[in-house]
C-alpha positions, 0 to 999 in steps of 0.5 A: 501464520495463516493457512493461506500463505502462498505465492500468487502467480499471475501471467505477465512480466515481473515488476518486483522480485524479492529472493531470500531477502534479509535486512539486518540493522544494528541498533545502538543501545543506551549506555548502562555503565562506563564500559558501555560508553567506551564500547557501545552495545548493539542490538541486532534486529532482523527487519526482514528475514528471508523474504521472497515474493513476486509482483507482476506488472500491472498489479495493485498490491496491498502490503500490510502488517503491524508496526515494526513488521518490515513494511517501510524497510521493504519499500526502502529496499525497492526504492534503493534507499537501503541495500539488503544484508542478504538475498536479491532484489529486482525492480523492473528487471534492474538491481537497485544496487547496480542500476539506481539512476536508471531505476529512479526514472521508472520508479515513483515513491511517496511516503505519507509523512514526508513531502517533496514540495518546496515549503515556501514556494507555490506548488507550481514551482516545485513541479517546474523544478522537477521538470528541469532536474529530471530533464522531462521534455516540455511535451511530456511535462505539459501532458502529465501536468494537465492530467494530474491537475485535473484528475487530482483536483490540484488546479484550485491551489496550484499557485498556493504556497505548500505551507498553506495547504491542508494535509489532503491538498498537500498529499494530492500535490505530492502524488501529482509531483511524483507522477510527472515523470510517468513512473512504471512502478509506484511505491506508496507508504501510508498515502492516506495517513491523516486524510479526511473521508473526501480526500481519501476517496479522491486519492483511492479513486485516482490510484485505481484509475491510474492502475486500470487505465495506465497499467501502472504497477502499485504497491501500497502500505497502510494501517487502514484495511478498508482502504487497502481492500477498496484499492487492491485485490491481492494482499501481502501480510508481513509479521516480524520480518516474514511473509505470513499471507499472500493472497486475495482479500476474500481468502483472507476474510475466510481465514480470519472468520470475517463472515458476511451475512444477509438478514432477510425480513419477510412480510409476516415479520419473521427474519432469516439470517444467511451466512455466505461467501459466494454472492452469486449463490446468495442471489440465486437462493434469494430469488427462490424465496417468496414474500420478502419485505426487506434485505439487509447485509452486514459482515465482521469488520476486516479491521477488527479481524486484523487487529485480533490477528496482530494481537495473536501474532504479538502474544505468540511471537509469530 
């Protein structure tokens, strides 16, 4: 585990609270004998093991970990698609078990590998369908429809069949549809999966604006650490069903040894390399230097640092 595993405390109302949550699955094993066919064998898997954390309203939190660590299980527990084996889950002050219907009206969930759009209908038909099924007032629908069509650049393909959309267009359309009922909390599982660079930038910029301007609480999972770092200030890392880190990206970089360096080239051709963490201090130090011709910056890739960490966890059983 990382040394900075900790609970981040932020003032404000609680949006999400996990208290000692454990989720156990029974996986049926392939039969090895006739006896196994009559009495199937099961493997017990602890997808989540005594997990506790809190997310404050208005936060944008990254949730990451290697495959099979428990990320999607967490999202499904928050979205009332699964129930915990032990422990308590609270979402917007409600229990997903006892208040599933009211919670759905305040919650938005998006899985990057799934779609809510009607495949053989225009995007607009799916949006109108949601308006009727979710009983969204015309005033609220018109306002949110205009907002997502403009900010997510959906208008050019709003009348296009879902099956004819590119992956980037489909993801934007799905995100827009999810937002029509103005959820207070958004759960995103791999929202940038398979998107090209431009589509990623559009998606990330919109989510940051939604969080900043509307105060919408967002929890997002991804395997792309650069995307997560661009979106969020806080990151939760999970490994083998346990929280291994809870803190800022800057602290995570320090723990991983992802150093940042400034390479200063002077007019006489000599160079000086400066390792730094505090940008303000670096600028003060640079202001005292003379005859600077050029400055370049580089840093150890967070992606590389995380890959090494996940490999270490896998080999050590952490």
